[in-house]
C-alpha positions in Angstrom: -0.2 15.1 -5.5 1.4 12.8 -2.9 1.4 9.1 -3.3 -1.7 7.6 -1.8 -1.3 5.9 1.6 -4.0 3.3 0.7 -2.4 0.8 -1.6 -5.3 -0.5 -3.8 -3.0 -3.0 -5.5 -2.1 -4.6 -2.2 -5.8 -4.7 -1.2 -6.6 -6.4 -4.5 -3.8 -8.9 -4.1 -4.7 -10.0 -0.5 -8.4 -10.2 -1.4 -7.9 -12.4 -4.5 -9.6 -15.7 -3.9 -11.2 -14.4 -0.7 -13.7 -12.0 -2.2 -15.4 -12.0 -5.5 -15.0 -8.8 -7.6 -18.5 -7.8 -6.6 -17.7 -8.2 -2.9 -14.5 -6.3 -3.4 -16.4 -3.4 -5.1 -19.0 -3.4 -2.4 -16.3 -3.3 0.3 -14.5 -0.4 -1.3 -17.8 1.5 -1.7 -18.6 0.9 2.0 -15.2 2.2 3.0 -15.8 5.3 1.0 -19.4 5.7 2.4 -18.1 5.3 5.9 -15.5 8.0 5.3 -12.4 5.8 5.7 -11.1 6.2 2.2 -11.6 8.7 -0.6 -11.7 7.9 -4.3 -10.2 10.3 -6.8 -8.8 10.3 -10.3 -5.1 10.9 -10.7 -3.4 12.9 -13.4 -3.2 9.8 -15.6 -7.0 9.4 -15.4 -6.8 6.3 -13.1 -8.9 5.7 -10.1 -7.0 6.0 -6.8 -7.9 5.7 -3.2 -6.5 7.6 -0.2 -7.1 7.2 3.5 -9.0 9.9 5.2 -8.1 11.1 8.7 -10.5 8.6 10.1 -9.0 5.9 8.0 -5.5 6.8 9.2 -6.7 6.6 12.8 -8.1 3.1 12.3 -5.1 2.0 10.4 -2.8 3.1 13.2 -5.0 1.3 15.7 -4.9 -1.9 13.7 -1.1 -1.6 13.3 -0.8 -1.3 17.1 -3.0 -4.4 17.6 -1.0 -6.3 15.0 2.3 -5.3 16.7 0.9 -6.4 20.1 -0.1 -9.8 18.7 3.4 -10.2 17.1 5.0 -9.4 20.4 3.1 -12.1 22.3 
C-alpha cells in the first residue's frame, strides 16, 4: 500500500493546543463522514487516514489559495 497523503502526525502537531482531543476526534470523524478522508488499518494494525478524491481536490484548492496569499 502507498504511503498515505494525509499526514495525521502533522495534523496532530498543528492542532495541539488549538483543539482538545475530543474536538480533534470530532473533526476527524466529520472529515470521514463528509468523504474527504478515509480511515483504514495498515499492515502494522495502526489506524491511518488517506485523502479521498474529494479531499485531494480541496487540498489542491487550498494550496492554490495559500500560494496566491504568499505571492501577494
